[in-house]
Biopython code that builds the backbone (N, CA, C, O; Angstrom):
import numpy as np
from Bio.PDB.StructureBuilder import StructureBuilder

atoms = [
    (1, "MET", "N", (79.588, 38.061, 56.881)),
    (1, "MET", "CA", (80.559, 37.919, 57.139)),
    (1, "MET", "C", (81.376, 39.254, 57.407)),
    (1, "MET", "O", (81.363, 40.159, 56.574)),
    (2, "PHE", "N", (82.186, 39.363, 58.761)),
    (2, "PHE", "CA", (82.904, 40.471, 58.866)),
    (2, "PHE", "C", (84.234, 40.103, 59.729)),
    (2, "PHE", "O", (84.227, 39.612, 60.857)),
    (3, "GLU", "N", (85.512, 40.489, 58.861)),
    (3, "GLU", "CA", (86.664, 40.316, 59.147)),
    (3, "GLU", "C", (87.192, 41.670, 60.225)),
    (3, "GLU", "O", (87.477, 42.818, 59.886)),
    (4, "ALA", "N", (87.195, 41.138, 61.432)),
    (4, "ALA", "CA", (88.172, 42.585, 62.097)),
    (4, "ALA", "C", (89.250, 42.575, 63.427)),
    (4, "ALA", "O", (89.197, 41.596, 64.172)),
    (5, "ARG", "N", (89.932, 43.338, 63.633)),
    (5, "ARG", "CA", (90.798, 43.065, 64.958)),
    (5, "ARG", "C", (90.447, 43.391, 65.784)),
    (5, "ARG", "O", (89.871, 44.477, 65.855)),
    (6, "ALA", "N", (90.628, 42.611, 66.788)),
    (6, "ALA", "CA", (90.064, 43.354, 68.398)),
    (6, "ALA", "C", (91.049, 44.034, 69.048)),
    (6, "ALA", "O", (92.225, 43.678, 69.108)),
    (7, "GLU", "N", (90.474, 45.218, 69.638)),
    (7, "GLU", "CA", (91.609, 45.792, 70.615)),
    (7, "GLU", "C", (91.126, 45.600, 71.697)),
    (7, "GLU", "O", (91.492, 46.480, 72.477)),
    (8, "THR", "N", (90.486, 44.890, 72.139)),
    (8, "THR", "CA", (90.211, 44.129, 73.399)),
    (8, "THR", "C", (89.264, 43.399, 73.814)),
    (8, "THR", "O", (88.199, 43.472, 73.201)),
    (9, "THR", "N", (89.382, 42.428, 75.045)),
    (9, "THR", "CA", (88.313, 41.285, 74.955)),
    (9, "THR", "C", (87.176, 41.291, 75.378)),
    (9, "THR", "O", (86.391, 40.343, 75.385)),
    (10, "ALA", "N", (86.970, 42.617, 75.853)),
    (10, "ALA", "CA", (86.031, 43.256, 76.739)),
    (10, "ALA", "C", (84.515, 43.053, 75.714)),
    (10, "ALA", "O", (84.664, 43.517, 74.584)),
    (11, "VAL", "N", (83.316, 42.514, 75.953)),
    (11, "VAL", "CA", (82.456, 42.535, 75.259)),
    (11, "VAL", "C", (81.324, 43.639, 75.222)),
    (11, "VAL", "O", (80.671, 43.448, 76.248)),
    (12, "SER", "N", (80.874, 44.521, 74.644)),
    (12, "SER", "CA", (80.124, 45.680, 74.712)),
    (12, "SER", "C", (79.538, 45.972, 73.095)),
    (12, "SER", "O", (80.158, 46.277, 72.076)),
    (13, "VAL", "N", (77.935, 45.715, 73.360)),
    (13, "VAL", "CA", (77.456, 45.370, 72.438)),
    (13, "VAL", "C", (76.414, 46.726, 72.343)),
    (13, "VAL", "O", (75.778, 46.917, 73.380)),
    (14, "SER", "N", (76.166, 47.680, 71.237)),
    (14, "SER", "CA", (75.146, 48.622, 71.150)),
    (14, "SER", "C", (73.962, 47.891, 69.969)),
    (14, "SER", "O", (74.061, 48.035, 68.750)),
    (15, "ASP", "N", (73.215, 47.353, 70.445)),
    (15, "ASP", "CA", (71.891, 46.781, 69.620)),
    (15, "ASP", "C", (70.537, 47.751, 69.586)),
    (15, "ASP", "O", (69.571, 47.349, 70.234)),
    (16, "PRO", "N", (70.442, 48.756, 69.009)),
    (16, "PRO", "CA", (68.704, 49.325, 68.956)),
    (16, "PRO", "C", (67.568, 48.902, 68.634)),
    (16, "PRO", "O", (66.462, 49.318, 68.980)),
    (17, "ASP", "N", (67.905, 47.885, 67.820)),
    (17, "ASP", "CA", (66.838, 46.779, 67.213)),
    (17, "ASP", "C", (66.435, 45.941, 68.507)),
    (17, "ASP", "O", (65.297, 45.917, 68.976)),
    (18, "GLY", "N", (67.569, 45.237, 69.030)),
    (18, "GLY", "CA", (67.121, 44.432, 69.963)),
    (18, "GLY", "C", (67.522, 42.794, 69.541)),
    (18, "GLY", "O", (67.193, 41.849, 70.258)),
    (19, "GLU", "N", (68.253, 42.644, 68.314)),
    (19, "GLU", "CA", (68.331, 41.649, 67.359)),
    (19, "GLU", "C", (69.218, 40.546, 67.907)),
    (19, "GLU", "O", (68.953, 39.352, 67.765)),
    (20, "ILE", "N", (70.654, 41.171, 68.761)),
    (20, "ILE", "CA", (71.427, 40.224, 69.406)),
    (20, "ILE", "C", (71.245, 39.843, 70.470)),
    (20, "ILE", "O", (70.956, 40.597, 71.399)),
    (21, "SER", "N", (71.404, 38.278, 70.604)),
    (21, "SER", "CA", (70.777, 37.765, 71.852)),
    (21, "SER", "C", (71.843, 37.309, 72.819)),
    (21, "SER", "O", (71.442, 36.919, 73.915)),
    (22, "GLU", "N", (73.377, 37.297, 72.535)),
    (22, "GLU", "CA", (74.252, 37.097, 72.748)),
    (22, "GLU", "C", (75.582, 37.501, 72.324)),
    (22, "GLU", "O", (75.855, 37.084, 71.199)),
    (23, "ALA", "N", (76.468, 38.170, 72.872)),
    (23, "ALA", "CA", (77.962, 38.205, 72.237)),
    (23, "ALA", "C", (78.884, 37.999, 73.199)),
    (23, "ALA", "O", (78.689, 38.638, 74.233)),
    (24, "ARG", "N", (80.011, 37.164, 73.162)),
    (24, "ARG", "CA", (81.094, 36.476, 73.874)),
    (24, "ARG", "C", (82.018, 36.063, 72.439)),
    (24, "ARG", "O", (81.728, 35.952, 71.248)),
    (25, "TRP", "N", (83.598, 35.865, 73.452)),
    (25, "TRP", "CA", (84.436, 35.434, 72.870)),
    (25, "TRP", "C", (84.536, 33.869, 72.765)),
    (25, "TRP", "O", (83.796, 33.495, 73.675)),
    (26, "PHE", "N", (84.906, 33.057, 72.321)),
    (26, "PHE", "CA", (84.890, 31.479, 72.519)),
    (26, "PHE", "C", (86.187, 30.852, 71.361)),
    (26, "PHE", "O", (86.684, 31.167, 70.280)),
    (27, "GLU", "N", (86.279, 30.047, 72.149)),
    (27, "GLU", "CA", (87.940, 29.133, 71.557)),
    (27, "GLU", "C", (87.871, 28.588, 70.171)),
    (27, "GLU", "O", (88.614, 28.594, 69.189)),
    (28, "THR", "N", (86.228, 27.925, 70.585)),
    (28, "THR", "CA", (85.834, 26.837, 69.305)),
    (28, "THR", "C", (84.416, 27.336, 69.008)),
    (28, "THR", "O", (83.628, 27.608, 69.914)),
    (29, "LEU", "N", (84.121, 27.447, 67.710)),
    (29, "LEU", "CA", (83.110, 27.805, 67.015)),
    (29, "LEU", "C", (81.683, 26.838, 67.400)),
    (29, "LEU", "O", (81.582, 25.749, 66.835)),
    (30, "PRO", "N", (80.961, 27.133, 68.050)),
    (30, "PRO", "CA", (79.657, 26.521, 68.624)),
    (30, "PRO", "C", (78.891, 25.865, 67.401)),
    (30, "PRO", "O", (78.457, 26.427, 66.395)),
    (31, "GLU", "N", (78.830, 24.248, 67.828)),
    (31, "GLU", "CA", (77.967, 23.850, 66.654)),
    (31, "GLU", "C", (76.712, 24.532, 65.906)),
    (31, "GLU", "O", (76.574, 24.441, 64.686)),
    (32, "ASP", "N", (75.742, 25.277, 66.802)),
    (32, "ASP", "CA", (74.645, 25.985, 66.393)),
    (32, "ASP", "C", (74.986, 26.785, 65.725)),
    (32, "ASP", "O", (74.085, 27.219, 65.007)),
    (33, "THR", "N", (76.342, 27.428, 65.543)),
    (33, "THR", "CA", (76.559, 29.123, 64.858)),
    (33, "THR", "C", (75.564, 29.031, 63.103)),
    (33, "THR", "O", (75.492, 28.234, 62.167)),
    (34, "ARG", "N", (75.134, 29.990, 63.367)),
    (34, "ARG", "CA", (74.448, 29.936, 61.982)),
    (34, "ARG", "C", (75.648, 30.194, 60.835)),
    (34, "ARG", "O", (76.545, 30.992, 61.105)),
    (35, "ASP", "N", (75.636, 29.536, 59.628)),
    (35, "ASP", "CA", (76.648, 29.587, 58.766)),
    (35, "ASP", "C", (77.919, 29.185, 58.943)),
    (35, "ASP", "O", (78.869, 29.761, 58.413)),
    (36, "ARG", "N", (78.035, 28.095, 59.755)),
    (36, "ARG", "CA", (78.849, 27.590, 60.379)),
    (36, "ARG", "C", (79.890, 27.118, 59.443)),
    (36, "ARG", "O", (81.067, 27.438, 59.611)),
    (37, "GLU", "N", (79.499, 26.357, 58.447)),
    (37, "GLU", "CA", (80.277, 25.728, 57.343)),
    (37, "GLU", "C", (81.203, 27.065, 56.658)),
    (37, "GLU", "O", (82.396, 27.210, 56.393)),
    (38, "GLU", "N", (80.443, 27.606, 56.580)),
    (38, "GLU", "CA", (81.159, 28.961, 55.485)),
    (38, "GLU", "C", (82.171, 29.407, 56.412)),
    (38, "GLU", "O", (83.236, 29.578, 55.820)),
    (39, "ILE", "N", (82.250, 29.720, 57.949)),
    (39, "ILE", "CA", (82.706, 30.509, 58.668)),
    (39, "ILE", "C", (83.689, 29.819, 58.667)),
    (39, "ILE", "O", (84.733, 30.445, 58.484)),
    (40, "LEU", "N", (83.833, 28.110, 58.883)),
    (40, "LEU", "CA", (84.791, 27.558, 59.082)),
    (40, "LEU", "C", (85.781, 27.260, 57.512)),
    (40, "LEU", "O", (86.902, 26.755, 57.446)),
    (41, "ARG", "N", (85.204, 27.598, 56.751)),
    (41, "ARG", "CA", (86.288, 27.605, 55.392)),
    (41, "ARG", "C", (87.021, 28.724, 55.201)),
    (41, "ARG", "O", (88.103, 28.807, 54.620)),
    (42, "TRP", "N", (86.234, 29.791, 55.838)),
    (42, "TRP", "CA", (86.721, 31.352, 55.315)),
    (42, "TRP", "C", (88.140, 31.172, 56.695)),
    (42, "TRP", "O", (89.337, 31.314, 56.445)),
    (43, "ARG", "N", (87.676, 30.906, 57.808)),
    (43, "ARG", "CA", (88.924, 30.746, 58.880)),
    (43, "ARG", "C", (90.314, 30.048, 58.461)),
    (43, "ARG", "O", (91.428, 30.568, 58.537)),
    (44, "ASP", "N", (89.943, 28.513, 57.914)),
    (44, "ASP", "CA", (90.762, 27.695, 57.534)),
    (44, "ASP", "C", (91.819, 27.998, 56.494)),
    (44, "ASP", "O", (92.973, 27.569, 56.470)),
    (45, "ARG", "N", (90.988, 29.132, 55.307)),
    (45, "ARG", "CA", (91.628, 29.680, 54.516)),
    (45, "ARG", "C", (92.988, 31.225, 54.556)),
    (45, "ARG", "O", (93.972, 31.508, 53.871)),
    (46, "PHE", "N", (92.301, 31.845, 55.735)),
    (46, "PHE", "CA", (93.172, 32.661, 56.429)),
    (46, "PHE", "C", (93.830, 32.427, 57.428)),
    (46, "PHE", "O", (94.697, 33.272, 57.651)),
    (47, "PHE", "N", (93.730, 31.178, 58.495)),
    (47, "PHE", "CA", (94.620, 31.089, 59.749)),
    (47, "PHE", "C", (94.995, 29.841, 59.603)),
    (47, "PHE", "O", (95.965, 29.706, 60.349)),
    (48, "ASP", "N", (94.741, 28.681, 58.972)),
    (48, "ASP", "CA", (95.560, 27.784, 58.963)),
    (48, "ASP", "C", (96.513, 27.413, 57.919)),
    (48, "ASP", "O", (97.276, 26.462, 58.090)),
]
sb = StructureBuilder()
sb.init_structure("model")
sb.init_model(0)
sb.init_chain("A")
sb.init_seg("    ")
for serial, (resi, resn, name, xyz) in enumerate(atoms, 1):
    if name == "N":
        sb.init_residue(resn, " ", resi, " ")
    sb.init_atom(name, np.array(xyz, "f"), 0.0, 1.0, " ", f" {name:<3s}", serial, name[0])
structure = sb.get_structure()
């Protein structure tokens, strides 16, 4: 997990290994997100 502040909402990905299948901003964390429960716990600890 990595925390950062966005300077823009434009999506630009540098992926030399071709591992990233999609990159986008979203309002709600998708149900099929890897490590979803861990991410939600982190979010609740810092943002709620």
